[in-house]
Backbone as XML, in Angstrom:
<?xml version="1.0"?>
<chain id="A" units="angstrom">
  <residue number="1" name="UNK">
    <atom name="N" x="97.237" y="64.645" z="85.540"/>
    <atom name="CA" x="97.824" y="65.973" z="85.695"/>
    <atom name="C" x="99.346" y="65.911" z="85.519"/>
  </residue>
  <residue number="2" name="UNK">
    <atom name="N" x="99.940" y="64.826" z="86.006"/>
    <atom name="CA" x="101.386" y="64.659" z="85.894"/>
    <atom name="C" x="101.830" y="64.674" z="84.423"/>
  </residue>
  <residue number="3" name="UNK">
    <atom name="N" x="101.039" y="64.048" z="83.540"/>
    <atom name="CA" x="101.369" y="64.008" z="82.113"/>
    <atom name="C" x="101.361" y="65.414" z="81.519"/>
  </residue>
  <residue number="4" name="UNK">
    <atom name="N" x="100.388" y="66.209" z="81.901"/>
    <atom name="CA" x="100.306" y="67.590" z="81.421"/>
    <atom name="C" x="101.522" y="68.375" z="81.890"/>
  </residue>
  <residue number="5" name="UNK">
    <atom name="N" x="101.869" y="68.235" z="83.149"/>
    <atom name="CA" x="103.030" y="68.940" z="83.703"/>
    <atom name="C" x="104.294" y="68.536" z="82.955"/>
  </residue>
  <residue number="6" name="UNK">
    <atom name="N" x="104.486" y="67.240" z="82.752"/>
    <atom name="CA" x="105.686" y="66.778" z="82.041"/>
    <atom name="C" x="105.730" y="67.306" z="80.614"/>
  </residue>
  <residue number="7" name="UNK">
    <atom name="N" x="104.592" y="67.334" z="79.963"/>
    <atom name="CA" x="104.534" y="67.849" z="78.600"/>
    <atom name="C" x="104.893" y="69.341" z="78.561"/>
  </residue>
  <residue number="8" name="UNK">
    <atom name="N" x="104.387" y="70.102" z="79.514"/>
    <atom name="CA" x="104.693" y="71.535" z="79.575"/>
    <atom name="C" x="106.172" y="71.770" z="79.882"/>
  </residue>
  <residue number="9" name="UNK">
    <atom name="N" x="106.739" y="70.953" z="80.750"/>
    <atom name="CA" x="108.168" y="71.077" z="81.059"/>
    <atom name="C" x="109.005" y="70.764" z="79.822"/>
  </residue>
  <residue number="10" name="UNK">
    <atom name="N" x="108.608" y="69.749" z="79.070"/>
    <atom name="CA" x="109.308" y="69.421" z="77.821"/>
    <atom name="C" x="109.217" y="70.580" z="76.829"/>
  </residue>
  <residue number="11" name="UNK">
    <atom name="N" x="108.048" y="71.205" z="76.767"/>
    <atom name="CA" x="107.853" y="72.359" z="75.883"/>
    <atom name="C" x="108.833" y="73.480" z="76.244"/>
  </residue>
  <residue number="12" name="UNK">
    <atom name="N" x="108.940" y="73.760" z="77.536"/>
    <atom name="CA" x="109.871" y="74.792" z="77.988"/>
    <atom name="C" x="111.312" y="74.440" z="77.672"/>
  </residue>
  <residue number="13" name="UNK">
    <atom name="N" x="111.665" y="73.188" z="77.871"/>
    <atom name="CA" x="113.042" y="72.748" z="77.597"/>
    <atom name="C" x="113.350" y="72.808" z="76.106"/>
  </residue>
  <residue number="14" name="UNK">
    <atom name="N" x="112.355" y="72.548" z="75.259"/>
    <atom name="CA" x="112.556" y="72.657" z="73.808"/>
    <atom name="C" x="112.868" y="74.097" z="73.386"/>
  </residue>
  <residue number="15" name="UNK">
    <atom name="N" x="112.448" y="75.037" z="74.213"/>
    <atom name="CA" x="112.756" y="76.450" z="73.957"/>
    <atom name="C" x="114.041" y="76.879" z="74.680"/>
  </residue>
  <residue number="16" name="UNK">
    <atom name="N" x="114.759" y="75.886" z="75.179"/>
    <atom name="CA" x="116.039" y="76.107" z="75.869"/>
    <atom name="C" x="115.906" y="76.904" z="77.160"/>
  </residue>
  <residue number="17" name="UNK">
    <atom name="N" x="114.767" y="76.767" z="77.816"/>
    <atom name="CA" x="114.584" y="77.382" z="79.123"/>
    <atom name="C" x="115.056" y="76.395" z="80.185"/>
  </residue>
  <residue number="18" name="UNK">
    <atom name="N" x="115.779" y="76.904" z="81.141"/>
    <atom name="CA" x="116.159" y="76.066" z="82.283"/>
    <atom name="C" x="114.988" y="76.068" z="83.253"/>
  </residue>
  <residue number="19" name="UNK">
    <atom name="N" x="114.534" y="74.886" z="83.640"/>
    <atom name="CA" x="113.384" y="74.788" z="84.532"/>
    <atom name="C" x="113.775" y="73.971" z="85.754"/>
  </residue>
  <residue number="20" name="UNK">
    <atom name="N" x="113.596" y="74.581" z="86.921"/>
    <atom name="CA" x="113.893" y="73.903" z="88.186"/>
    <atom name="C" x="112.588" y="73.709" z="88.946"/>
  </residue>
  <residue number="21" name="UNK">
    <atom name="N" x="112.364" y="72.484" z="89.375"/>
    <atom name="CA" x="111.207" y="72.160" z="90.207"/>
    <atom name="C" x="111.684" y="72.054" z="91.646"/>
  </residue>
  <residue number="22" name="UNK">
    <atom name="N" x="111.089" y="72.858" z="92.514"/>
    <atom name="CA" x="111.505" y="72.904" z="93.913"/>
    <atom name="C" x="110.357" y="72.437" z="94.794"/>
  </residue>
  <residue number="23" name="UNK">
    <atom name="N" x="110.649" y="71.478" z="95.677"/>
    <atom name="CA" x="109.633" y="70.927" z="96.586"/>
    <atom name="C" x="109.757" y="71.445" z="98.008"/>
  </residue>
  <residue number="24" name="UNK">
    <atom name="N" x="110.750" y="72.290" z="98.277"/>
    <atom name="CA" x="111.030" y="72.688" z="99.660"/>
    <atom name="C" x="110.569" y="74.098" z="100.009"/>
  </residue>
  <residue number="25" name="UNK">
    <atom name="N" x="109.945" y="74.782" z="99.086"/>
    <atom name="CA" x="109.468" y="76.145" z="99.356"/>
    <atom name="C" x="108.167" y="76.117" z="100.153"/>
  </residue>
  <residue number="26" name="UNK">
    <atom name="N" x="107.871" y="77.216" z="100.819"/>
    <atom name="CA" x="106.587" y="77.342" z="101.504"/>
    <atom name="C" x="105.465" y="77.247" z="100.475"/>
  </residue>
  <residue number="27" name="UNK">
    <atom name="N" x="104.307" y="76.806" z="100.903"/>
    <atom name="CA" x="103.191" y="76.583" z="99.987"/>
    <atom name="C" x="102.620" y="77.875" z="99.396"/>
  </residue>
  <residue number="28" name="UNK">
    <atom name="N" x="103.005" y="79.019" z="99.946"/>
    <atom name="CA" x="102.526" y="80.290" z="99.408"/>
    <atom name="C" x="103.628" y="81.077" z="98.678"/>
  </residue>
  <residue number="29" name="UNK">
    <atom name="N" x="104.788" y="80.468" z="98.466"/>
    <atom name="CA" x="105.878" y="81.114" z="97.732"/>
    <atom name="C" x="105.615" y="80.971" z="96.240"/>
  </residue>
  <residue number="30" name="UNK">
    <atom name="N" x="105.490" y="82.085" z="95.533"/>
    <atom name="CA" x="105.172" y="81.993" z="94.101"/>
    <atom name="C" x="106.350" y="81.485" z="93.270"/>
  </residue>
  <residue number="31" name="UNK">
    <atom name="N" x="106.028" y="80.896" z="92.156"/>
    <atom name="CA" x="107.035" y="80.510" z="91.171"/>
    <atom name="C" x="107.504" y="81.772" z="90.471"/>
  </residue>
  <residue number="32" name="UNK">
    <atom name="N" x="108.619" y="81.658" z="89.740"/>
    <atom name="CA" x="109.200" y="82.858" z="89.127"/>
    <atom name="C" x="109.940" y="82.496" z="87.847"/>
  </residue>
  <residue number="33" name="UNK">
    <atom name="N" x="109.998" y="83.467" z="86.947"/>
    <atom name="CA" x="110.787" y="83.334" z="85.730"/>
    <atom name="C" x="111.832" y="84.443" z="85.719"/>
  </residue>
  <residue number="34" name="UNK">
    <atom name="N" x="113.041" y="84.085" z="85.314"/>
    <atom name="CA" x="114.112" y="85.061" z="85.136"/>
    <atom name="C" x="114.375" y="85.207" z="83.647"/>
  </residue>
  <residue number="35" name="UNK">
    <atom name="N" x="113.999" y="86.353" z="83.099"/>
    <atom name="CA" x="114.217" y="86.569" z="81.677"/>
    <atom name="C" x="115.704" y="86.696" z="81.370"/>
  </residue>
  <residue number="36" name="UNK">
    <atom name="N" x="116.465" y="87.226" z="82.295"/>
    <atom name="CA" x="117.902" y="87.374" z="82.108"/>
    <atom name="C" x="118.583" y="86.011" z="81.963"/>
  </residue>
  <residue number="37" name="UNK">
    <atom name="N" x="118.190" y="85.070" z="82.826"/>
    <atom name="CA" x="118.798" y="83.735" z="82.828"/>
    <atom name="C" x="118.040" y="82.724" z="81.960"/>
  </residue>
  <residue number="38" name="UNK">
    <atom name="N" x="116.895" y="83.151" z="81.415"/>
    <atom name="CA" x="116.049" y="82.230" z="80.640"/>
    <atom name="C" x="115.753" y="80.982" z="81.471"/>
  </residue>
  <residue number="39" name="UNK">
    <atom name="N" x="115.355" y="81.231" z="82.716"/>
    <atom name="CA" x="115.141" y="80.150" z="83.673"/>
    <atom name="C" x="113.830" y="80.352" z="84.424"/>
  </residue>
  <residue number="40" name="UNK">
    <atom name="N" x="113.296" y="79.233" z="84.868"/>
    <atom name="CA" x="112.034" y="79.224" z="85.604"/>
    <atom name="C" x="112.224" y="78.380" z="86.857"/>
  </residue>
  <residue number="41" name="UNK">
    <atom name="N" x="111.693" y="78.856" z="87.969"/>
    <atom name="CA" x="111.649" y="78.078" z="89.207"/>
    <atom name="C" x="110.177" y="77.855" z="89.530"/>
  </residue>
  <residue number="42" name="UNK">
    <atom name="N" x="109.797" y="76.589" z="89.617"/>
    <atom name="CA" x="108.406" y="76.227" z="89.910"/>
    <atom name="C" x="108.325" y="75.667" z="91.326"/>
  </residue>
  <residue number="43" name="UNK">
    <atom name="N" x="107.452" y="76.250" z="92.130"/>
    <atom name="CA" x="107.206" y="75.753" z="93.483"/>
    <atom name="C" x="106.241" y="74.578" z="93.398"/>
  </residue>
  <residue number="44" name="UNK">
    <atom name="N" x="106.776" y="73.377" z="93.489"/>
    <atom name="CA" x="105.950" y="72.168" z="93.415"/>
    <atom name="C" x="105.196" y="71.902" z="94.716"/>
  </residue>
  <residue number="45" name="UNK">
    <atom name="N" x="105.458" y="72.715" z="95.717"/>
    <atom name="CA" x="104.751" y="72.617" z="96.994"/>
    <atom name="C" x="103.617" y="73.653" z="97.076"/>
  </residue>
  <residue number="46" name="UNK">
    <atom name="N" x="103.236" y="74.217" z="95.944"/>
    <atom name="CA" x="102.203" y="75.252" z="95.895"/>
    <atom name="C" x="100.926" y="74.755" z="96.554"/>
  </residue>
  <residue number="47" name="UNK">
    <atom name="N" x="100.236" y="75.631" z="97.280"/>
    <atom name="CA" x="99.058" y="75.260" z="98.060"/>
    <atom name="C" x="97.910" y="74.698" z="97.222"/>
  </residue>
  <residue number="48" name="UNK">
    <atom name="N" x="97.837" y="75.043" z="95.957"/>
    <atom name="CA" x="96.797" y="74.494" z="95.091"/>
    <atom name="C" x="97.477" y="73.723" z="93.953"/>
  </residue>
  <residue number="49" name="UNK">
    <atom name="N" x="97.596" y="72.427" z="94.133"/>
    <atom name="CA" x="98.328" y="71.585" z="93.188"/>
    <atom name="C" x="97.711" y="71.595" z="91.788"/>
  </residue>
  <residue number="50" name="UNK">
    <atom name="N" x="96.399" y="71.758" z="91.715"/>
    <atom name="CA" x="95.746" y="71.800" z="90.396"/>
    <atom name="C" x="96.191" y="73.010" z="89.585"/>
  </residue>
  <residue number="51" name="UNK">
    <atom name="N" x="96.725" y="74.017" z="90.245"/>
    <atom name="CA" x="97.123" y="75.254" z="89.580"/>
    <atom name="C" x="98.538" y="75.184" z="88.987"/>
  </residue>
  <residue number="52" name="UNK">
    <atom name="N" x="99.276" y="74.157" z="89.287"/>
    <atom name="CA" x="100.666" y="74.075" z="88.828"/>
    <atom name="C" x="100.787" y="74.124" z="87.304"/>
  </residue>
  <residue number="53" name="UNK">
    <atom name="N" x="99.967" y="73.426" z="86.522"/>
    <atom name="CA" x="100.093" y="73.582" z="85.060"/>
    <atom name="C" x="99.880" y="75.026" z="84.594"/>
  </residue>
  <residue number="54" name="UNK">
    <atom name="N" x="98.919" y="75.710" z="85.187"/>
    <atom name="CA" x="98.679" y="77.116" z="84.844"/>
    <atom name="C" x="99.909" y="77.960" z="85.176"/>
  </residue>
  <residue number="55" name="UNK">
    <atom name="N" x="100.507" y="77.700" z="86.311"/>
    <atom name="CA" x="101.689" y="78.444" z="86.743"/>
    <atom name="C" x="102.854" y="78.190" z="85.787"/>
  </residue>
  <residue number="56" name="UNK">
    <atom name="N" x="103.064" y="76.940" z="85.411"/>
    <atom name="CA" x="104.143" y="76.617" z="84.477"/>
    <atom name="C" x="103.929" y="77.363" z="83.163"/>
  </residue>
  <residue number="57" name="UNK">
    <atom name="N" x="102.719" y="77.315" z="82.652"/>
    <atom name="CA" x="102.404" y="78.039" z="81.405"/>
    <atom name="C" x="102.647" y="79.528" z="81.561"/>
  </residue>
  <residue number="58" name="UNK">
    <atom name="N" x="102.261" y="80.070" z="82.687"/>
    <atom name="CA" x="102.428" y="81.502" z="82.951"/>
    <atom name="C" x="103.905" y="81.882" z="82.898"/>
  </residue>
  <residue number="59" name="UNK">
    <atom name="N" x="104.742" y="81.122" z="83.569"/>
    <atom name="CA" x="106.173" y="81.440" z="83.609"/>
    <atom name="C" x="106.821" y="81.223" z="82.242"/>
  </residue>
  <residue number="60" name="UNK">
    <atom name="N" x="106.456" y="80.167" z="81.545"/>
    <atom name="CA" x="106.952" y="79.953" z="80.178"/>
    <atom name="C" x="106.540" y="81.122" z="79.290"/>
  </residue>
  <residue number="61" name="UNK">
    <atom name="N" x="105.313" y="81.586" z="79.453"/>
    <atom name="CA" x="104.817" y="82.715" z="78.655"/>
    <atom name="C" x="105.662" y="83.962" z="78.860"/>
  </residue>
  <residue number="62" name="UNK">
    <atom name="N" x="106.081" y="84.206" z="80.100"/>
    <atom name="CA" x="106.951" y="85.363" z="80.347"/>
    <atom name="C" x="108.217" y="85.273" z="79.502"/>
  </residue>
  <residue number="63" name="UNK">
    <atom name="N" x="108.839" y="84.109" z="79.491"/>
    <atom name="CA" x="110.085" y="83.959" z="78.739"/>
    <atom name="C" x="109.839" y="84.043" z="77.238"/>
  </residue>
  <residue number="64" name="UNK">
    <atom name="N" x="108.754" y="83.454" z="76.784"/>
    <atom name="CA" x="108.434" y="83.534" z="75.358"/>
    <atom name="C" x="108.184" y="84.974" z="74.931"/>
  </residue>
  <residue number="65" name="UNK">
    <atom name="N" x="107.469" y="85.715" z="75.770"/>
    <atom name="CA" x="107.188" y="87.118" z="75.442"/>
    <atom name="C" x="108.459" y="87.952" z="75.441"/>
  </residue>
  <residue number="66" name="UNK">
    <atom name="N" x="109.376" y="87.643" z="76.341"/>
    <atom name="CA" x="110.621" y="88.410" z="76.407"/>
    <atom name="C" x="111.518" y="88.120" z="75.209"/>
  </residue>
  <residue number="67" name="UNK">
    <atom name="N" x="111.328" y="86.982" z="74.588"/>
    <atom name="CA" x="112.085" y="86.649" z="73.385"/>
    <atom name="C" x="111.419" y="87.227" z="72.138"/>
  </residue>
  <residue number="68" name="UNK">
    <atom name="N" x="110.255" y="87.799" z="72.339"/>
    <atom name="CA" x="109.480" y="88.382" z="71.257"/>
    <atom name="C" x="109.809" y="89.877" z="71.174"/>
  </residue>
  <residue number="69" name="UNK">
    <atom name="N" x="109.833" y="90.427" z="69.996"/>
    <atom name="CA" x="110.171" y="91.843" z="69.815"/>
    <atom name="C" x="109.171" y="92.785" z="70.480"/>
  </residue>
  <residue number="70" name="UNK">
    <atom name="N" x="107.954" y="92.328" z="70.726"/>
    <atom name="CA" x="106.941" y="93.181" z="71.343"/>
    <atom name="C" x="107.097" y="93.274" z="72.859"/>
  </residue>
  <residue number="71" name="UNK">
    <atom name="N" x="107.975" y="92.463" z="73.421"/>
    <atom name="CA" x="108.084" y="92.408" z="74.880"/>
    <atom name="C" x="108.484" y="93.747" z="75.483"/>
  </residue>
  <residue number="72" name="UNK">
    <atom name="N" x="109.442" y="94.422" z="74.869"/>
    <atom name="CA" x="109.886" y="95.708" z="75.398"/>
    <atom name="C" x="108.731" y="96.706" z="75.418"/>
  </residue>
  <residue number="73" name="UNK">
    <atom name="N" x="107.954" y="96.751" z="74.357"/>
    <atom name="CA" x="106.801" y="97.651" z="74.314"/>
    <atom name="C" x="105.783" y="97.285" z="75.379"/>
  </residue>
  <residue number="74" name="UNK">
    <atom name="N" x="105.587" y="95.980" z="75.581"/>
    <atom name="CA" x="104.620" y="95.533" z="76.573"/>
    <atom name="C" x="105.070" y="95.947" z="77.971"/>
  </residue>
  <residue number="75" name="UNK">
    <atom name="N" x="106.360" y="95.797" z="78.268"/>
    <atom name="CA" x="106.866" y="96.181" z="79.578"/>
    <atom name="C" x="106.742" y="97.690" z="79.788"/>
  </residue>
  <residue number="76" name="UNK">
    <atom name="N" x="106.955" y="98.435" z="78.723"/>
    <atom name="CA" x="106.832" y="99.891" z="78.839"/>
    <atom name="C" x="105.401" y="100.309" z="79.137"/>
  </residue>
  <residue number="77" name="UNK">
    <atom name="N" x="104.439" y="99.522" z="78.696"/>
    <atom name="CA" x="103.030" y="99.856" z="78.956"/>
    <atom name="C" x="102.597" y="99.452" z="80.349"/>
  </residue>
  <residue number="78" name="UNK">
    <atom name="N" x="103.428" y="98.708" z="81.051"/>
    <atom name="CA" x="103.114" y="98.396" z="82.439"/>
    <atom name="C" x="103.153" y="96.923" z="82.769"/>
  </residue>
  <residue number="79" name="UNK">
    <atom name="N" x="103.481" y="96.658" z="84.016"/>
    <atom name="CA" x="103.601" y="95.287" z="84.515"/>
    <atom name="C" x="102.261" y="94.554" z="84.450"/>
  </residue>
  <residue number="80" name="UNK">
    <atom name="N" x="101.174" y="95.263" z="84.706"/>
    <atom name="CA" x="99.859" y="94.616" z="84.662"/>
    <atom name="C" x="99.624" y="93.979" z="83.299"/>
  </residue>
  <residue number="81" name="UNK">
    <atom name="N" x="99.927" y="94.711" z="82.231"/>
    <atom name="CA" x="99.719" y="94.183" z="80.885"/>
    <atom name="C" x="100.588" y="92.959" z="80.636"/>
  </residue>
  <residue number="82" name="UNK">
    <atom name="N" x="101.809" y="92.975" z="81.141"/>
    <atom name="CA" x="102.732" y="91.852" z="80.984"/>
    <atom name="C" x="102.188" y="90.610" z="81.705"/>
  </residue>
  <residue number="83" name="UNK">
    <atom name="N" x="101.687" y="90.788" z="82.914"/>
    <atom name="CA" x="101.097" y="89.685" z="83.687"/>
    <atom name="C" x="99.805" y="89.193" z="83.035"/>
  </residue>
  <residue number="84" name="UNK">
    <atom name="N" x="98.991" y="90.127" z="82.600"/>
    <atom name="CA" x="97.723" y="89.786" z="81.959"/>
    <atom name="C" x="97.973" y="88.954" z="80.704"/>
  </residue>
  <residue number="85" name="UNK">
    <atom name="N" x="98.921" y="89.380" z="79.881"/>
    <atom name="CA" x="99.210" y="88.645" z="78.656"/>
    <atom name="C" x="99.760" y="87.253" z="78.958"/>
  </residue>
  <residue number="86" name="UNK">
    <atom name="N" x="100.577" y="87.123" z="80.002"/>
    <atom name="CA" x="101.079" y="85.801" z="80.410"/>
    <atom name="C" x="99.907" y="84.916" z="80.840"/>
  </residue>
  <residue number="87" name="UNK">
    <atom name="N" x="98.935" y="85.485" z="81.528"/>
    <atom name="CA" x="97.751" y="84.716" z="81.925"/>
    <atom name="C" x="96.946" y="84.271" z="80.702"/>
  </residue>
  <residue number="88" name="UNK">
    <atom name="N" x="96.762" y="85.176" z="79.761"/>
    <atom name="CA" x="96.012" y="84.832" z="78.542"/>
    <atom name="C" x="96.729" y="83.745" z="77.750"/>
  </residue>
  <residue number="89" name="UNK">
    <atom name="N" x="98.039" y="83.854" z="77.633"/>
    <atom name="CA" x="98.803" y="82.816" z="76.935"/>
    <atom name="C" x="98.700" y="81.479" z="77.653"/>
  </residue>
  <residue number="90" name="UNK">
    <atom name="N" x="98.661" y="81.515" z="78.979"/>
    <atom name="CA" x="98.529" y="80.286" z="79.767"/>
    <atom name="C" x="97.201" y="79.593" z="79.475"/>
  </residue>
  <residue number="91" name="UNK">
    <atom name="N" x="96.151" y="80.367" z="79.408"/>
    <atom name="CA" x="94.832" y="79.815" z="79.096"/>
    <atom name="C" x="94.867" y="79.141" z="77.730"/>
  </residue>
  <residue number="92" name="UNK">
    <atom name="N" x="95.430" y="79.836" z="76.744"/>
    <atom name="CA" x="95.502" y="79.271" z="75.393"/>
    <atom name="C" x="96.335" y="77.990" z="75.351"/>
  </residue>
  <residue number="93" name="UNK">
    <atom name="N" x="97.392" y="77.938" z="76.146"/>
    <atom name="CA" x="98.242" y="76.748" z="76.175"/>
    <atom name="C" x="97.531" y="75.555" z="76.813"/>
  </residue>
  <residue number="94" name="UNK">
    <atom name="N" x="96.661" y="75.817" z="77.778"/>
    <atom name="CA" x="96.004" y="74.731" z="78.515"/>
    <atom name="C" x="94.741" y="74.201" z="77.834"/>
  </residue>
  <residue number="95" name="UNK">
    <atom name="N" x="94.130" y="74.984" z="76.987"/>
    <atom name="CA" x="92.872" y="74.568" z="76.359"/>
    <atom name="C" x="92.989" y="73.233" z="75.626"/>
  </residue>
  <residue number="96" name="UNK">
    <atom name="N" x="94.021" y="73.002" z="74.824"/>
    <atom name="CA" x="94.095" y="71.691" z="74.144"/>
    <atom name="C" x="94.136" y="70.504" z="75.109"/>
  </residue>
  <residue number="97" name="UNK">
    <atom name="N" x="94.765" y="70.667" z="76.255"/>
    <atom name="CA" x="94.795" y="69.586" z="77.250"/>
    <atom name="C" x="93.393" y="69.325" z="77.804"/>
  </residue>
  <residue number="98" name="UNK">
    <atom name="N" x="92.679" y="70.395" z="78.062"/>
    <atom name="CA" x="91.303" y="70.261" z="78.557"/>
    <atom name="C" x="90.432" y="69.570" z="77.518"/>
  </residue>
  <residue number="99" name="UNK">
    <atom name="N" x="90.550" y="69.992" z="76.264"/>
    <atom name="CA" x="89.710" y="69.417" z="75.210"/>
    <atom name="C" x="89.969" y="67.923" z="75.017"/>
  </residue>
  <residue number="100" name="UNK">
    <atom name="N" x="91.190" y="67.487" z="75.271"/>
    <atom name="CA" x="91.501" y="66.054" z="75.192"/>
    <atom name="C" x="90.749" y="65.244" z="76.249"/>
  </residue>
  <residue number="101" name="UNK">
    <atom name="N" x="90.399" y="65.884" z="77.342"/>
    <atom name="CA" x="89.711" y="65.203" z="78.445"/>
    <atom name="C" x="88.212" y="65.056" z="78.209"/>
  </residue>
  <residue number="102" name="UNK">
    <atom name="N" x="87.660" y="65.840" z="77.300"/>
    <atom name="CA" x="86.213" y="65.898" z="77.091"/>
    <atom name="C" x="85.804" y="64.959" z="75.961"/>
  </residue>
  <residue number="103" name="UNK">
    <atom name="N" x="84.847" y="64.091" z="76.247"/>
    <atom name="CA" x="84.395" y="63.117" z="75.253"/>
    <atom name="C" x="83.523" y="63.739" z="74.170"/>
  </residue>
  <residue number="104" name="UNK">
    <atom name="N" x="82.605" y="64.583" z="74.580"/>
    <atom name="CA" x="81.652" y="65.153" z="73.625"/>
    <atom name="C" x="81.680" y="66.674" z="73.698"/>
  </residue>
  <residue number="105" name="UNK">
    <atom name="N" x="81.567" y="67.283" z="72.545"/>
    <atom name="CA" x="81.676" y="68.734" z="72.421"/>
    <atom name="C" x="80.688" y="69.478" z="73.324"/>
  </residue>
  <residue number="106" name="UNK">
    <atom name="N" x="79.496" y="68.930" z="73.477"/>
    <atom name="CA" x="78.487" y="69.630" z="74.289"/>
    <atom name="C" x="78.834" y="69.635" z="75.782"/>
  </residue>
  <residue number="107" name="UNK">
    <atom name="N" x="79.819" y="68.840" z="76.185"/>
    <atom name="CA" x="80.247" y="68.812" z="77.582"/>
    <atom name="C" x="81.348" y="69.828" z="77.890"/>
  </residue>
  <residue number="108" name="UNK">
    <atom name="N" x="81.794" y="70.545" z="76.870"/>
    <atom name="CA" x="82.836" y="71.554" z="77.071"/>
    <atom name="C" x="82.232" y="72.742" z="77.805"/>
  </residue>
  <residue number="109" name="UNK">
    <atom name="N" x="82.896" y="73.156" z="78.878"/>
    <atom name="CA" x="82.378" y="74.219" z="79.722"/>
    <atom name="C" x="83.549" y="75.018" z="80.291"/>
  </residue>
  <residue number="110" name="UNK">
    <atom name="N" x="83.543" y="76.316" z="80.099"/>
    <atom name="CA" x="84.678" y="77.119" z="80.550"/>
    <atom name="C" x="84.821" y="77.132" z="82.072"/>
  </residue>
  <residue number="111" name="UNK">
    <atom name="N" x="83.728" y="76.991" z="82.805"/>
    <atom name="CA" x="83.835" y="76.945" z="84.267"/>
    <atom name="C" x="84.496" y="75.647" z="84.725"/>
  </residue>
  <residue number="112" name="UNK">
    <atom name="N" x="84.184" y="74.550" z="84.045"/>
    <atom name="CA" x="84.860" y="73.281" z="84.362"/>
    <atom name="C" x="86.340" y="73.363" z="84.012"/>
  </residue>
  <residue number="113" name="UNK">
    <atom name="N" x="86.650" y="74.001" z="82.888"/>
    <atom name="CA" x="88.036" y="74.229" z="82.489"/>
    <atom name="C" x="88.776" y="75.001" z="83.581"/>
  </residue>
  <residue number="114" name="UNK">
    <atom name="N" x="88.169" y="76.082" z="84.045"/>
    <atom name="CA" x="88.787" y="76.896" z="85.093"/>
    <atom name="C" x="88.977" y="76.096" z="86.374"/>
  </residue>
  <residue number="115" name="UNK">
    <atom name="N" x="87.983" y="75.310" z="86.721"/>
    <atom name="CA" x="88.065" y="74.497" z="87.925"/>
    <atom name="C" x="89.158" y="73.436" z="87.817"/>
  </residue>
  <residue number="116" name="UNK">
    <atom name="N" x="89.240" y="72.797" z="86.667"/>
    <atom name="CA" x="90.210" y="71.717" z="86.479"/>
    <atom name="C" x="91.639" y="72.218" z="86.701"/>
  </residue>
  <residue number="117" name="UNK">
    <atom name="N" x="91.951" y="73.413" z="86.187"/>
    <atom name="CA" x="93.297" y="73.964" z="86.316"/>
    <atom name="C" x="93.404" y="75.040" z="87.400"/>
  </residue>
  <residue number="118" name="UNK">
    <atom name="N" x="92.355" y="75.224" z="88.174"/>
    <atom name="CA" x="92.329" y="76.219" z="89.253"/>
    <atom name="C" x="92.747" y="77.600" z="88.743"/>
  </residue>
  <residue number="119" name="UNK">
    <atom name="N" x="92.185" y="77.980" z="87.622"/>
    <atom name="CA" x="92.481" y="79.283" z="87.028"/>
    <atom name="C" x="91.743" y="80.353" z="87.835"/>
  </residue>
  <residue number="120" name="UNK">
    <atom name="N" x="92.433" y="81.425" z="88.190"/>
    <atom name="CA" x="91.805" y="82.470" z="89.008"/>
    <atom name="C" x="90.513" y="83.009" z="88.379"/>
  </residue>
  <residue number="121" name="UNK">
    <atom name="N" x="89.549" y="83.297" z="89.230"/>
    <atom name="CA" x="88.218" y="83.712" z="88.769"/>
    <atom name="C" x="88.231" y="85.034" z="88.006"/>
  </residue>
  <residue number="122" name="UNK">
    <atom name="N" x="89.237" y="85.876" z="88.233"/>
    <atom name="CA" x="89.280" y="87.146" z="87.500"/>
    <atom name="C" x="89.582" y="86.935" z="86.010"/>
  </residue>
  <residue number="123" name="UNK">
    <atom name="N" x="89.874" y="85.701" z="85.610"/>
    <atom name="CA" x="90.143" y="85.391" z="84.195"/>
    <atom name="C" x="88.963" y="84.668" z="83.541"/>
  </residue>
  <residue number="124" name="UNK">
    <atom name="N" x="87.809" y="84.746" z="84.166"/>
    <atom name="CA" x="86.618" y="84.057" z="83.662"/>
    <atom name="C" x="86.269" y="84.481" z="82.231"/>
  </residue>
  <residue number="125" name="UNK">
    <atom name="N" x="86.248" y="85.776" z="81.966"/>
    <atom name="CA" x="85.898" y="86.248" z="80.621"/>
    <atom name="C" x="86.887" y="85.749" z="79.573"/>
  </residue>
  <residue number="126" name="UNK">
    <atom name="N" x="88.163" y="85.757" z="79.922"/>
    <atom name="CA" x="89.185" y="85.301" z="78.998"/>
    <atom name="C" x="89.052" y="83.804" z="78.728"/>
  </residue>
  <residue number="127" name="UNK">
    <atom name="N" x="88.779" y="83.036" z="79.768"/>
    <atom name="CA" x="88.591" y="81.584" z="79.597"/>
    <atom name="C" x="87.412" y="81.307" z="78.677"/>
  </residue>
  <residue number="128" name="UNK">
    <atom name="N" x="86.333" y="82.005" z="78.907"/>
    <atom name="CA" x="85.146" y="81.833" z="78.084"/>
    <atom name="C" x="85.456" y="82.170" z="76.623"/>
  </residue>
  <residue number="129" name="UNK">
    <atom name="N" x="86.073" y="83.307" z="76.404"/>
    <atom name="CA" x="86.386" y="83.790" z="75.054"/>
    <atom name="C" x="87.333" y="82.836" z="74.320"/>
  </residue>
  <residue number="130" name="UNK">
    <atom name="N" x="88.433" y="82.451" z="74.962"/>
    <atom name="CA" x="89.424" y="81.625" z="74.273"/>
    <atom name="C" x="88.939" y="80.199" z="74.060"/>
  </residue>
  <residue number="131" name="UNK">
    <atom name="N" x="88.213" y="79.665" z="75.038"/>
    <atom name="CA" x="87.675" y="78.302" z="74.867"/>
    <atom name="C" x="86.674" y="78.288" z="73.725"/>
  </residue>
  <residue number="132" name="UNK">
    <atom name="N" x="85.839" y="79.315" z="73.677"/>
    <atom name="CA" x="84.848" y="79.417" z="72.597"/>
    <atom name="C" x="85.535" y="79.496" z="71.233"/>
  </residue>
  <residue number="133" name="UNK">
    <atom name="N" x="86.648" y="80.179" z="71.143"/>
    <atom name="CA" x="87.348" y="80.317" z="69.867"/>
    <atom name="C" x="88.028" y="79.013" z="69.425"/>
  </residue>
  <residue number="134" name="UNK">
    <atom name="N" x="88.276" y="78.103" z="70.374"/>
    <atom name="CA" x="88.892" y="76.826" z="70.049"/>
    <atom name="C" x="87.904" y="75.810" z="69.503"/>
  </residue>
  <residue number="135" name="UNK">
    <atom name="N" x="86.607" y="75.993" z="69.845"/>
    <atom name="CA" x="85.625" y="74.979" z="69.436"/>
    <atom name="C" x="84.711" y="75.474" z="68.326"/>
  </residue>
</chain>
């Protein structure tokens, strides 16, 4: 898991995002991205450690979307859509890491993928759809 986290942090840094890892926050304090500062704060003390790669992807996705011309339109359509799209982008970013872990194609399973990264259950349909499109 550490290798995945380091790779995602490198990805963010390649996009010139400032990323701070904080170990002193409460375990229920969410991570955050500042589009104004192009910076991300990740709570490394998060209560579900398996979810940290998903969280990093989510926050990176916010910054990537804000650098995209469609971001303003997305924000105008509502915060839910902005969060939803960040979640979908996170799933897409994590799928290649999951596929590297699987020896045989028939062992690929979206529920195992969700479990491995502790992806929230309300994203089950999206995980199924995007994983299926990758294989």
